[in-house]
TORBAVO-102551 format. One line per 2 residues: number of its first residue (from 0); their letters; for each residue x, y negated, z negated of C-alpha. Coordinates in steps of 0.25 Angstrom, whole numbers, plus 2048, in hexadecimal, padded with zeros to 3 digits. Last residue first. Example, Ala and Ser with C-alpha at 12.3 -4.5 7.8 and 13.67 -1.06 7.14 Angstrom:
! residues 2
1 = sa = 837,804,7E3; 831,812,7E1
//
This chain:
! residues 861
860 = ad = 87F,7D8,7C8; 874,7E3,7C4
858 = va = 86E,7E1,7D2; 87B,7E2,7D9
856 = dt = 87E,7EE,7D0; 871,7F6,7D5
854 = yr = 873,7F4,7E3; 883,7F9,7E3
852 = er = 87F,805,7EA; 876,7FF,7F5
850 = pv = 882,7F6,7F8; 87E,7E7,7F7
848 = vl = 875,7DC,7FF; 873,7D0,7F8
846 = rt = 868,7C7,7FB; 864,7B9,7F3
844 = tl = 872,7B5,7F7; 872,7A7,7FD
842 = ac = 877,7A7,80B; 869,7A4,813
840 = gq = 866,799,808; 85B,799,7FE
838 = ga = 85F,79E,7F0; 859,791,7EA
836 = ht = 865,78A,7EF; 86F,792,7E9
834 = tv = 86A,79B,7DE; 86C,7A6,7E8
832 = tr = 87B,7A3,7E9; 87E,7A7,7DA
830 = aa = 877,7B4,7D9; 87F,7B8,7E7
828 = aa = 88C,7B4,7E0; 88A,7BD,7D3
826 = ca = 884,7C8,7DC; 891,7C7,7E4
824 = ag = 89A,7C6,7D8; 894,7D4,7D2
822 = ld = 895,7DB,7DE; 8A4,7D9,7E1
820 = ad = 8A3,7DE,7EE; 8A7,7EC,7F4
818 = dl = 899,7F1,7F8; 897,7E4,800
816 = vl = 88D,7DA,7FB; 885,7D3,806
814 = fa = 87E,7C6,801; 873,7C5,80B
812 = sk = 870,7B9,815; 863,7B2,814
810 = gg = 857,7B0,81D; 855,7A9,82A
808 = le = 84E,79B,825; 857,793,81C
806 = lf = 84E,789,817; 84F,77D,80E
804 = vk = 843,775,80B; 841,767,804
802 = ki = 832,765,800; 82A,75C,809
800 = ta = 81D,75F,7FF; 816,766,80B
798 = aa = 822,769,813; 826,774,808
796 = at = 81B,77D,80A; 81D,77D,81A
794 = mv = 82C,77E,818; 82B,78B,810
792 = tr = 821,791,819; 82A,78E,825
790 = gt = 836,794,81D; 82F,7A1,81C
788 = at = 82D,7A3,829; 83C,7A0,82D
786 = sg = 83F,7AB,823; 849,7A8,817
784 = tf = 851,79E,80F; 849,794,807
782 = sv = 84C,787,800; 840,77D,7FB
780 = ad = 840,770,7F5; 83B,767,7EA
778 = vr = 833,772,7E2; 82D,76F,7D5
776 = pd = 824,763,7D8; 81B,76C,7E1
774 = ea = 814,766,7ED; 80B,768,7F8
772 = la = 803,773,7F1; 800,768,7E7
770 = qh = 7FB,75E,7F1; 7F3,768,7FA
768 = fi = 7EC,76E,7EE; 7E8,760,7E9
766 = vt = 7E2,75C,7F7; 7D7,767,7F5
764 = sp = 7D8,772,7FE; 7D1,77E,7F6
762 = tl = 7C8,773,7EE; 7D0,76E,7E1
760 = ap = 7C9,760,7E0; 7CF,757,7D8
758 = lt = 7CB,756,7C9; 7D1,749,7C3
756 = na = 7CE,743,7D1; 7D4,735,7D0
754 = ei = 7D0,728,7D9; 7D3,71E,7E4
752 = ii = 7E1,719,7E0; 7E8,710,7EA
750 = ld = 7F5,713,7E8; 803,70C,7EE
748 = gn = 80D,716,7F4; 815,70B,7FB
746 = ki = 812,70D,80A; 809,719,809
744 = ni = 7FF,710,801; 7F7,71B,7FA
742 = fs = 7E8,71D,7F7; 7E3,725,7ED
740 = di = 7DD,732,7E8; 7E2,738,7DB
738 = ra = 7E0,746,7D8; 7E2,74E,7CB
736 = yg = 7E9,759,7C3; 7EB,75C,7B6
734 = el = 7EA,74F,7B0; 7E5,742,7B2
732 = gm = 7E7,737,7A6; 7E4,72B,7B0
730 = an = 7F1,725,7AF; 7F8,732,7B2
728 = av = 7F0,733,7C0; 7F4,725,7C3
726 = re = 802,726,7C0; 803,733,7C7
724 = ir = 7FD,72C,7D4; 808,722,7D3
722 = rk = 812,72C,7D2; 80E,734,7DE
720 = vt = 80B,726,7E6; 81A,722,7E3
718 = al = 81F,72F,7E8; 817,72F,7F5
716 = he = 81D,721,7F7; 82B,726,7F6
714 = ks = 828,733,7FE; 823,729,80A
712 = vf = 814,72B,80E; 813,729,81D
710 = rk = 81E,731,823; 81F,739,815
708 = pp = 810,73F,819; 808,73E,80D
706 = pt = 808,74B,805; 7FE,753,809
704 = in = 7F5,74E,813; 7E6,750,80F
702 = lg = 7DC,752,81A; 7CE,757,816
700 = tg = 7C6,762,81F; 7CB,770,81D
698 = gq = 7C7,774,80E; 7BB,76A,80A
696 = fk = 7BF,761,7FD; 7C4,754,802
694 = ee = 7C2,753,80F; 7B4,759,80E
692 = vs = 7B0,750,803; 7B3,744,80B
690 = lf = 7C1,73D,80A; 7C0,72E,80D
688 = ys = 7BF,723,819; 7BC,72F,823
686 = rs = 7C3,73B,829; 7CC,73C,81B
684 = vt = 7DB,73D,818; 7E0,73E,80B
682 = is = 7EF,73C,80A; 7F4,746,7FF
680 = pn = 7FC,742,7F4; 809,74A,7EF
678 = fa = 805,74F,7E1; 805,746,7D6
676 = kl = 80A,74A,7C8; 802,748,7BA
674 = eg = 80A,746,7AE; 800,73E,7A6
672 = kr = 7F7,74A,7A4; 7FD,757,7AA
670 = gm = 7FF,759,7B8; 7F9,758,7C5
668 = vg = 7F6,74D,7D0; 7F0,74D,7DE
666 = vt = 7F1,743,7E7; 7E7,73E,7F1
664 = ve = 7EA,733,7FB; 7E4,729,803
662 = vl = 7ED,71F,80C; 7F1,712,80E
660 = ds = 7FB,70C,817; 7EF,703,81B
658 = vk = 7EB,709,829; 7F6,712,82F
656 = kw = 7F1,71D,838; 7F8,729,833
654 = vl = 7F7,736,83D; 7FC,742,837
652 = kh = 7FE,74C,843; 7FC,75B,845
650 = ge = 7EF,75B,84B; 7EA,74D,848
648 = va = 7EC,749,839; 7E5,73D,834
646 = ir = 7E9,731,82B; 7E3,723,82D
644 = dt = 7EA,719,822; 7E1,714,816
642 = ki = 7D6,709,815; 7D1,708,807
640 = fe = 7C3,705,803; 7C2,6FE,7F7
638 = ef = 7BA,706,7EC; 7AB,705,7E8
636 = ll = 7A7,70F,7DB; 799,712,7DA
634 = ar = 794,715,7CB; 78C,71F,7C2
632 = pl = 78C,728,7CE; 77E,72E,7D2
630 = qa = 781,73D,7D2; 784,747,7DB
628 = pm = 78D,73E,7E2; 78D,73D,7F1
626 = ei = 794,745,7FC; 798,73D,808
624 = ie = 796,745,815; 7A0,740,81E
622 = cq = 7A3,736,82B; 7A0,729,822
620 = gt = 7A4,71D,82A; 799,714,827
618 = ia = 790,71B,81D; 785,726,821
616 = gp = 78E,72B,82C; 790,738,824
614 = ei = 785,73D,81B; 786,737,80C
612 = qv = 783,742,803; 77B,746,7F7
610 = ar = 774,73A,7F7; 76F,736,7E9
608 = al = 767,72A,7EF; 76F,720,7E7
606 = lf = 77C,725,7EE; 777,725,7FD
604 = kv = 770,717,7F9; 77D,712,7F4
602 = yd = 785,717,800; 77B,711,80B
600 = el = 77C,703,803; 78A,705,804
598 = dr = 78B,709,811; 783,6FD,816
596 = aa = 78C,6F4,80E; 797,6F8,818
594 = gl = 7A3,702,819; 7A2,70A,80D
592 = rv = 7AA,717,80A; 7A4,721,802
590 = ig = 7A7,72C,7F7; 79A,731,7F2
588 = as = 7A0,73E,7EC; 7AF,740,7EF
586 = cg = 7B9,73E,7E4; 7B0,741,7D8
584 = dd = 7A6,739,7D1; 7A6,72C,7C7
582 = np = 7A8,71F,7CF; 79E,725,7DB
580 = kv = 7A4,720,7E9; 7A5,714,7F1
578 = ml = 7B1,710,7FB; 7B0,702,801
576 = le = 7B3,6FB,80E; 7B7,6EC,80F
574 = tg = 7C1,6EC,804; 7C5,6E2,7F9
572 = le = 7BD,6EB,7EE; 7B6,6DE,7E9
570 = rc = 7B3,6D9,7F7; 7AF,6E6,7FC
568 = le = 7A6,6E8,7F0; 7A0,6DA,7F1
566 = sw = 79D,6DB,800; 795,6E9,7FD
564 = wr = 78D,6E4,7F3; 788,6DA,7FB
562 = ra = 786,6E3,807; 77E,6ED,7FE
560 = ga = 773,6E5,7F9; 76D,6E0,7EC
558 = rm = 767,6EE,7E9; 774,6F4,7ED
556 = rr = 77B,6EC,7E2; 771,6F1,7D7
554 = rv = 771,700,7DB; 77F,6FF,7DB
552 = ea = 780,6F8,7CD; 777,703,7C7
550 = ie = 781,70C,7CE; 78D,707,7C7
548 = vl = 797,701,7D0; 7A6,702,7CE
546 = rk = 7AF,6F9,7D8; 7BD,6FF,7DB
544 = ra = 7CA,6FA,7E1; 7D2,706,7E5
542 = sr = 7DC,708,7D8; 7EA,703,7D8
540 = vg = 7F7,70A,7D8; 806,704,7DD
538 = pf = 809,700,7D0; 7FF,707,7C4
536 = rr = 7F7,6FB,7C0; 7F1,703,7B3
534 = rs = 7E5,6FB,7B3; 7E2,6FD,7C3
532 = il = 7E4,70C,7C2; 7DA,70D,7B6
530 = rg = 7D0,705,7BC; 7CF,70E,7C8
528 = te = 7CE,71B,7C1; 7C3,714,7BA
526 = fk = 7BC,711,7C6; 7BD,720,7CC
524 = dm = 7B7,725,7BF; 7B9,733,7C1
522 = gl = 7C9,733,7BE; 7C6,72C,7B1
520 = ra = 7BD,737,7AC; 7C5,741,7B0
518 = aa = 7D1,73A,7A9; 7C9,739,79C
516 = sg = 7C3,747,79D; 7D1,74E,7A0
514 = sg = 7D7,750,7AD; 7D8,75D,7B4
512 = nf = 7D6,76C,7B1; 7D0,771,7A4
510 = ti = 7D3,776,796; 7C7,777,78E
508 = gs = 7C7,772,77E; 7B8,770,77F
506 = re = 7B9,761,77E; 7C3,760,789
504 = cl = 7BB,769,792; 7AE,760,78F
502 = aq = 7B7,754,792; 7BC,759,79F
500 = fe = 7AD,75C,7A4; 7A9,74D,7A1
498 = gn = 7B7,746,7A7; 7B1,742,7B4
496 = eg = 7B5,74F,7BC; 7AD,759,7B7
494 = fg = 7A0,751,7B4; 7A0,749,7C1
492 = gh = 7AA,74C,7CC; 7B1,758,7D0
490 = fa = 7B1,766,7C8; 7BB,76F,7C8
488 = nf = 7BF,76F,7B9; 7C7,77C,7B7
486 = il = 7C4,781,7A8; 7CD,787,79E
484 = kg = 7C8,78B,790; 7BD,793,793
482 = er = 7AE,797,794; 7AA,78C,789
480 = lf = 7A9,782,792; 7A1,789,79B
478 = aa = 796,78B,78F; 796,77C,78E
476 = ls = 793,77B,79D; 787,783,79D
474 = ir = 788,791,7A1; 782,797,7AF
472 = kp = 788,7A5,7B2; 789,7AA,7C1
470 = lf = 787,7B9,7C3; 792,7C3,7C5
468 = pk = 79A,7C7,7D1; 7A5,7D0,7D1
466 = es = 7B1,7C8,7D6; 7BB,7D4,7DB
464 = ae = 7B5,7D8,7E8; 7C1,7E1,7ED
462 = ra = 7C5,7E6,7E0; 7B7,7ED,7DE
460 = sl = 7BA,7F4,7EC; 7B3,7EF,7F8
458 = el = 7AB,7F8,802; 7A7,7ED,80A
456 = rr = 799,7F4,80C; 798,7F7,7FC
454 = lv = 79B,7E8,7FA; 791,7E3,803
452 = qa = 785,7EC,7FE; 789,7E9,7EF
450 = rm = 789,7DA,7F2; 77B,7DA,7F9
448 = ka = 776,7E2,7ED; 77C,7D8,7E2
446 = tr = 778,7CC,7EA; 769,7D1,7EA
444 = ke = 769,7D3,7DA; 771,7C6,7D8
442 = ik = 766,7BE,7DF; 75F,7B9,7D2
440 = ra = 76B,7B9,7CA; 774,7B0,7D4
438 = gr = 769,7A5,7D6; 76F,79B,7CC
436 = cv = 77D,79D,7CE; 77A,79E,7DE
434 = et = 772,791,7DC; 77D,78A,7D4
432 = ie = 788,78F,7DE; 781,789,7EA
430 = dv = 77F,77A,7E1; 78E,77C,7DF
428 = th = 791,77D,7ED; 798,788,7F5
426 = nl = 796,795,7EF; 7A3,79C,7EC
424 = ta = 7A2,79B,7DD; 795,7A3,7DD
422 = yy = 79C,7B0,7E2; 7A8,7B0,7D8
420 = pl = 79D,7B0,7CC; 79B,7A2,7C7
418 = rw = 79A,79D,7B7; 790,792,7B8
416 = vk = 78F,785,7B1; 782,77D,7B0
414 = gh = 782,76D,7B1; 775,76D,7BB
412 = ld = 77E,76B,7C7; 787,777,7C5
410 = lm = 794,779,7BD; 79B,785,7C4
408 = yp = 7A4,78F,7BD; 7B1,798,7C3
406 = hp = 7B9,7A1,7BB; 7C9,79F,7BC
404 = ey = 7D2,7A9,7B7; 7E0,7A2,7B6
402 = kr = 7EE,7A5,7B5; 7F1,7AE,7C1
400 = sn = 7E9,7A6,7C8; 7E2,7AB,7D6
398 = rl = 7D4,7AA,7CF; 7D9,79A,7CD
396 = kl = 7D9,797,7DD; 7CA,79D,7DE
394 = wv = 7C5,795,7D1; 7CC,788,7D6
392 = nt = 7C7,78A,7E4; 7B9,78C,7DE
390 = gs = 7BA,77F,7D4; 7BE,776,7E0
388 = ml = 7B3,77A,7EA; 7A9,77A,7DF
386 = sv = 7AF,76C,7D9; 7AD,767,7E9
384 = qr = 79F,76C,7E9; 79C,766,7DC
382 = ea = 7A2,757,7E2; 794,750,7E2
380 = ta = 793,754,7D4; 78B,75E,7CD
378 = gg = 793,768,7C7; 79C,772,7CF
376 = fi = 7AB,777,7C8; 7B0,77F,7BD
374 = vn = 7BA,789,7BC; 7BC,791,7AF
372 = vr = 7CB,795,7AD; 7CE,7A2,7A6
370 = mr = 7DD,7A4,7A4; 7E3,7B1,7A9
368 = kr = 7E6,7BF,7A5; 7EC,7CA,7AB
366 = sa = 7F3,7C3,7B6; 7F7,7CA,7C4
364 = as = 7E8,7CA,7C8; 7E8,7BB,7CA
362 = ap = 7F2,7BD,7D7; 7E7,7C4,7DD
360 = kt = 7E8,7D4,7E1; 7EB,7DB,7EC
358 = ep = 7ED,7EA,7F0; 7F4,7E9,7FC
356 = fp = 7EC,7EC,80A; 7F1,7F7,814
354 = mg = 7F1,7F4,824; 7E8,7FC,82D
352 = yr = 7E6,7EE,835; 7D7,7EF,833
350 = rf = 7DA,7F3,823; 7E2,7E7,822
348 = cs = 7D8,7DD,828; 7CD,7E3,81E
346 = kl = 7D6,7E1,812; 7D9,7D2,816
344 = vq = 7CA,7D0,816; 7C8,7D8,809
342 = ll = 7D3,7D0,803; 7CD,7C2,808
340 = vd = 7BF,7C8,801; 7C6,7CC,7F4
338 = rh = 7CF,7BF,7F4; 7C2,7B5,7F5
336 = sm = 7BB,7BE,7EA; 7B1,7CA,7ED
334 = gl = 7A6,7CC,7E4; 79D,7CE,7EF
332 = qa = 795,7C1,7EF; 7A5,7BB,7EF
330 = aq = 7A6,7C1,7FE; 79B,7B9,803
328 = lf = 7A0,7AC,7FC; 7AE,7B0,800
326 = lf = 7AB,7B1,80F; 7A2,7A6,80F
324 = sn = 7AC,79D,80A; 7AD,798,7FB
322 = qe = 7BD,797,7FC; 7BE,794,80A
320 = mg = 7C0,7A1,813; 7BA,79D,81F
318 = sv = 7B6,7AB,828; 7BF,7AF,832
316 = tn = 7B5,7B7,83C; 7AA,7AC,83C
314 = ld = 79E,7B1,846; 794,7A5,846
312 = sf = 786,7A6,84B; 780,7B3,845
310 = il = 771,7B5,847; 766,7BA,83F
308 = rg = 757,7B8,844; 74D,7B6,83A
306 = dr = 745,7A9,841; 74C,7A0,838
304 = lv = 75A,7A5,83C; 762,7AC,832
302 = wg = 770,7A6,837; 77E,7AA,838
300 = dl = 78C,7A9,835; 796,7B7,835
298 = ra = 7A3,7B6,82D; 7AD,7BE,82E
296 = fd = 7B7,7C9,827; 7C0,7D5,82A
294 = hm = 7BE,7D7,83A; 7B4,7D3,845
292 = gf = 7B1,7DC,850; 7A7,7D3,856
290 = la = 79B,7DF,855; 7A0,7E3,847
288 = fi = 7A0,7D4,840; 793,7D3,848
286 = ke = 78D,7E0,842; 791,7DC,835
284 = aq = 789,7CE,835; 77D,7D5,83A
282 = eq = 77D,7DF,830; 781,7D3,825
280 = ir = 775,7CA,82B; 76C,7D5,82C
278 = at = 76F,7DA,81D; 76D,7CC,819
276 = lr = 75F,7CB,81F; 75A,7D7,818
274 = ds = 75E,7D2,80B; 756,7C6,80D
272 = fr = 75F,7BA,810; 763,7B1,804
270 = ap = 772,7B2,808; 77C,7B8,7FE
268 = ch = 782,7AE,7FD; 77A,7A1,7FE
266 = yr = 780,796,804; 77C,787,803
264 = vr = 77E,77B,80D; 77E,76C,80B
262 = hs = 780,76B,7FC; 78F,76B,7FE
260 = pl = 79C,774,800; 7A5,771,80B
258 = yk = 7A9,77B,814; 79D,780,81B
256 = kr = 793,773,81A; 79F,76B,81F
254 = fd = 7A2,775,82B; 793,775,831
252 = fi = 789,77D,82B; 77F,776,834
250 = qg = 775,76B,833; 76A,767,83D
248 = qs = 763,75E,834; 75B,769,82C
246 = yd = 767,774,82C; 769,773,81C
244 = vn = 772,77D,81B; 770,78A,814
242 = ie = 77C,796,817; 777,7A3,812
240 = vp = 783,7AC,80F; 783,7BA,813
238 = ml = 787,7C6,809; 793,7CE,810
236 = cv = 792,7D3,81D; 79B,7DF,81E
234 = pr = 7A4,7E4,82A; 7AA,7F2,82B
232 = gr = 7B8,7F4,82C; 7B8,800,823
230 = rn = 7BD,7F9,816; 7B2,7EE,818
228 = el = 7B4,7E2,822; 7AF,7D5,81D
226 = li = 7A2,7CC,822; 79E,7BF,81D
224 = st = 790,7BA,821; 78A,7AB,823
222 = fe = 77C,7A6,823; 773,79C,829
220 = tg = 764,79B,827; 75A,797,831
218 = rc = 75C,78D,83E; 766,790,847
216 = ye = 76A,784,852; 76B,78D,85F
214 = ev = 778,78C,865; 781,784,86D
212 = vv = 790,78A,870; 79C,782,873
210 = rq = 7A9,787,87B; 7B6,780,87D
208 = yg = 7B7,778,871; 7BE,76B,871
206 = sd = 7B8,762,868; 7B5,756,870
204 = yi = 7B2,75D,87F; 7AC,76A,87A
202 = lk = 7A6,767,86C; 7A1,75A,871
200 = na = 79B,760,87D; 794,76B,874
198 = se = 78E,760,86C; 789,757,877
196 = ea = 783,763,87E; 77B,768,871
194 = er = 778,759,86F; 771,759,87C
192 = ps = 76B,766,87B; 764,761,86F
190 = dv = 764,761,85F; 772,765,85C
188 = vn = 77A,76C,851; 789,76A,852
186 = vg = 794,775,84D; 7A2,770,850
184 = is = 7A9,778,844; 7A2,780,83B
182 = sg = 7A1,78F,840; 7AE,78F,847
180 = gl = 7B0,78C,856; 7B0,791,863
178 = sp = 7A1,790,868; 7A2,783,863
176 = kv = 796,77D,85D; 788,778,862
174 = va = 77C,77D,859; 76E,77A,85E
172 = qk = 761,772,85B; 754,772,862
170 = lr = 756,780,86A; 74A,786,872
168 = ne = 755,791,876; 754,790,885
166 = sf = 752,781,884; 75D,77E,87C
164 = fs = 766,788,884; 761,780,891
162 = ri = 764,774,88B; 772,777,888
160 = vk = 775,77E,896; 771,770,89C
158 = ai = 779,768,895; 786,772,895
156 = gk = 785,76F,8A6; 794,772,8A8
154 = qg = 79C,779,89E; 7AB,773,89C
152 = rk = 7AC,777,88E; 7A2,784,88C
150 = il = 795,784,886; 78F,790,881
148 = mi = 780,794,87D; 77A,79A,871
146 = pi = 76C,7A0,86D; 76D,7A5,85E
144 = ta = 773,7B4,85D; 76C,7C2,859
142 = ig = 776,7CE,859; 772,7D7,865
140 = hk = 781,7DA,86A; 780,7D1,875
138 = qm = 77B,7C7,86D; 787,7C7,863
136 = fq = 791,7C7,86E; 78A,7BA,875
134 = ss = 78A,7B4,866; 799,7B6,865
132 = th = 79D,7B1,873; 795,7A5,870
130 = kd = 79A,7A3,862; 7A8,7A4,866
128 = fc = 7B0,7A8,85A; 7AA,7B7,858
126 = mk = 7AF,7BB,866; 7BE,7B5,864
124 = ca = 7BE,7BB,856; 7BB,7C9,85D
122 = sa = 7C6,7C8,866; 7D0,7C3,85B
120 = pt = 7CC,7CD,852; 7C6,7CA,845
118 = gv = 7CC,7C8,837; 7D9,7C9,82F
116 = yp = 7E4,7CB,837; 7F0,7D6,83C
114 = sg = 7FB,7D1,844; 7FE,7D7,851
112 = ik = 804,7C9,856; 7F9,7CA,862
110 = el = 7EE,7CC,859; 7F2,7C1,850
108 = vs = 7F2,7B7,85B; 7E5,7BD,860
106 = qi = 7DE,7BB,852; 7E3,7AD,850
104 = gg = 7DB,7AA,85E; 7CF,7B3,85B
102 = de = 7C6,7A8,85A; 7C4,7A8,84B
100 = gf = 7D2,7A2,847; 7D6,79B,853
98 = qg = 7C9,792,855; 7C0,793,849
96 = hm = 7C6,796,83B; 7D3,79C,837
94 = vp = 7D4,7A4,82B; 7DD,7AF,833
92 = fa = 7E4,7BA,829; 7EF,7BF,82F
90 = ad = 7F4,7CD,82A; 800,7D4,825
88 = vg = 80B,7CA,826; 817,7C9,82E
86 = rm = 812,7CC,83C; 80A,7BE,83A
84 = ik = 817,7B8,836; 81D,7BD,842
82 = af = 812,7BA,84B; 812,7AB,846
80 = aa = 821,7AA,849; 820,7AF,857
78 = ns = 814,7A5,85B; 81D,79B,855
76 = lv = 819,795,847; 817,786,846
74 = ka = 822,781,83E; 81E,779,831
72 = tg = 821,76C,829; 822,761,833
70 = rl = 817,766,83E; 80E,76D,833
68 = kf = 80C,75F,82D; 802,75B,835
66 = df = 7F9,766,834; 7FB,766,824
64 = ds = 7EF,760,81F; 7E8,760,82D
62 = pt = 7E7,76F,829; 7DC,76B,820
60 = ns = 7DB,76B,812; 7E9,770,80E
58 = yl = 7EA,77A,805; 7EF,784,80F
56 = qg = 7FB,77B,810; 7FF,781,804
54 = rs = 7FF,78F,808; 80A,78B,811
52 = il = 809,78B,820; 810,794,82B
50 = yp = 80B,78D,837; 803,792,844
48 = rk = 800,78A,850; 7F1,78C,854
46 = hl = 7F1,77D,85B; 7E9,777,84F
44 = df = 7F2,77D,845; 7F3,78C,841
42 = yi = 7F7,78F,832; 7FE,79B,82D
40 = pv = 7FD,79F,81E; 805,7AB,819
38 = ie = 7FF,7B2,80D; 805,7BD,804
36 = in = 7FB,7C8,7FF; 801,7D1,7F4
34 = es = 804,7C6,7E9; 7F6,7BF,7ED
32 = ei = 7F2,7B7,7F9; 7E3,7BA,7FE
30 = hd = 7DC,7B0,7F5; 7E3,7A3,7F6
28 = ca = 7E7,7A7,804; 7DA,7A9,80A
26 = sr = 7D5,79D,804; 7E0,794,809
24 = as = 7DF,79A,818; 7CF,798,817
22 = nl = 7D1,78A,812; 7DA,787,81E
20 = si = 7D1,78D,827; 7C7,784,823
18 = gr = 7D1,77A,829; 7D2,77F,834
16 = ep = 7C3,77F,838; 7C4,776,844
14 = sp = 7CC,780,849; 7DB,780,84F
12 = gg = 7E0,789,845; 7E2,788,836
10 = cl = 7E5,796,82E; 7EB,7A4,830
8 = va = 7EE,7AB,822; 7F9,7B5,824
6 = ik = 7F9,7C0,81A; 804,7C8,813
4 = ia = 803,7D5,80B; 807,7DC,800
2 = tr = 808,7E8,7F8; 805,7F3,804
0 = m = 800,7FF,801
//
C-alpha cells in the first residue's frame, strides 16, 4: 500500500469564472492536503499558459491580484516543463470552470501527456459543455429538453430565424446565453425576438462568443444535483437542492445570487419535492451521467416545470468547490465532511486508473486532545451573511488544527443561539440556517430515509462519512456563554462588534479574539474614531473630515429642503461630493457616494423606508447593489469625498492613472495591546467609487494589490505608512488583530484615516490573509540549492514580499570519502561546511558517500 501521493491542482484559465476557480482550488487544497497528500498548485493565465504558483497566491481574491506580477516573479512553464511536472505527480485535479476547464481543453492536454486526472474525459466534456450539442444528444436518447436554437458567428438572417423560433414555440420570454460557456456568466432574459437578436449580437460581437443559444425561459422550480461514483464506478445522485429565486421580474439565478449569500435566493436540501419526484430526478441524473460518459463527480442543473415536465438544462463536469458549494452542501446531508467528499472523488479517480490510494488522516488526527473553541456568527445586522462566511471559514480552517477543536454556533435574528450540525452550517444565509434549524425535527424522518438510501448505494464505510448528523439545538445566549471558556467571535457590525458582546465575555471570564469592549466600542463609532485621531495630532495623519447628524435632525433637515442642506454639508466639509454611511454599523452597509442634492434626498428616503437594498442606478454613478442597514441607525455620518488615482489591471499589466497621488488602502495589524505591528498595505481597487459588498467579501470579485508596487510607493514611504498605522492602532487600544482603512499619499506616506475594523472579515479570500501570507518578519532571505522546478516555487513565494533569494539550481556535489581516508577528519570537515550559508550551495557537504563497511563508523563519528 502506498503511503503518500502528490496531486496537482490546476486552476485559473481564460474563462470569466476564473476567479471562482481560485476559490475552488483554495478549498481543494485546504481540505485534501495532509501529511501524506502533497498539493502542487498550477495556475493558467488568460492565454492558457501554466505557472507553478505558491499556496499563498491561492488566497488572492481574484487572479488579477497577481496576474500582473507573474511576468516579473515567475516563469511560464514550457510544454515540456509542464509535462514533466504532470508525470511527476500521481494525478491532476482540474478545478477550472468554463472554457478550457470544462470544454475538454485541459483534459485533452493531460491525455496527450498520459497523466491521470480527476473528472470526465475530454470528448465527453466537450459534448456536455456545448449547451446546444448536449441538448440535441439528450433529445436523441429520449430525455426531455426545452426548445433551443443555435446562432453562430457570421450567420445570416438571424432575425428571421429568431422570430420563427418564438412563434413556433409560442414564447413570451426567452434566455440568450453562450452555448460554450459556464452556467452563470453572460446569461440574459429577453422579452421579444428583437431583444433576443440584440443580446445574441452583443454576446458574439462584443464578448467574443462563437456560438450562442436561445432557449425557452423556464417557469417552475429550479434544482441542482450532485453525482458521485461508487466503488463499482456507478453514478449515485445525492439529495437534490431546490433553488428558490424571485423570478417575477424575469430574474435568473445569476453569478451574484450563486456566489454571494443574500436574501434573494433560498436553497432547500433536501428539496421539498415528493419522494416520487425526487427519485425521478435522481434516476434521470444518473442516466445522463452514464450516457455522456462522465466520471468521478458532476453537477447537473435542471427544472421541474409548471406543467410537470422534468428537464436538465446545464451539465457541469467540474462542480464549484467553494466552502458552501452545492457539492459540499449535498454531501454534508450524508454525514460527509469537505475532506470526505474530496477524498471520495480522488479515490474514484485512482480506482479508474488502477492505482492504490493511501490511508489518509487529517492533520488534526495526530493530536489526542485539542482545546474546544466555540465559533459564533450570524446576528441581525445587514452584514450577517458576511459574518456567516467568516465564521464558517474559521470553523473549517480550525478543523485542521492540531491545537483547537472548533464547534459552530449561530445567533439568529431573534437573539437565540443554535448549536449547529455540520450540514446546517453549510447553508448560504443566516435566515436559511434558521429555517433549517426550526424545521429539522419535522423533516428528519424523511431526510434520514433518503440519507440511508444514498449511503447504501454509495457503499461508504463509516470513516468515509465521518460527520454523523444530529439535530440543531436552540439555547439562550447566556447558556452559550456557559458552554466554553474560549470563543471565536465572527460577528460583523452591531452587537457583536460594538463592544456589547465583548463586555458579556469579559464579565463571564471568557477568552475571545479581537479587541476588548472599550476599543471595540470606539472602532464601531466612526465619528469618535475620527475625533481621537484629530486630538492626537499624529504627524502626517489626519481623519477624513466628518459631520455627524442624528436621525431626528436628518428628518428635520429633509423637511426644510435637501438642496440647501446639501450646499451646507459640502461647504462645511470642503468637498463637491459626499460619502454617507451609518455611524454605528459595519464597514459595508448603507455606504453611498452622493453626487447631488437629489441623491441625498433619495438616499434618506430609502433609509427611512427601511429598504433592504438600493438597486443599481438609483443613485448617481451607482453600478452595484447597495445593502442597507438592518436597523435604522442612530445617526448618519457625512464625509468628504476623496479623489484617488485610478488603478486597474488589464491582462498582465497594472495601469495607474495619476489623479491626486492618493490611493485607498487597507492595512491589517496584529499583536498584543500596545504592541501592534502593521502588515504591508493592500491597495483596494473598486469598479465604482468605493468597494461594494461583492468586492470586499465575494471570492473571485474584488481586487487587492499586496504589497503596493515599489515603482509607485517607495520602500521608505511604505515603512512610514506602516509606522503611522501602528501609532493609530495602538492609540485606539486595539489588540489581537484588526484592519484600518485609509488613503495614503504615495509621494510622502501621509495618511487620511477612514475607519478601523476591530473584527475584520475572515472570509476565504479576505485581504488580511493576503497580507499575512505576503510577509513573515522572521525571514529576511531565502537560500536554496536543488531542482529548477522547486527553485521556481521558492522564487514565486519570496517575490510577494520582495525577499532576497539565493538559488543554485542543479543539485549538490557529494562528499566522497575513500576507504583509506581519515574518516574522523572527513566527518568533522563535513559538519563544519554544512553550517556555511545555511547549507545551501553546490559544494556544501550535506551528503557523504562512504564505503559500505565503514557506514556505522561514519554515523558514530
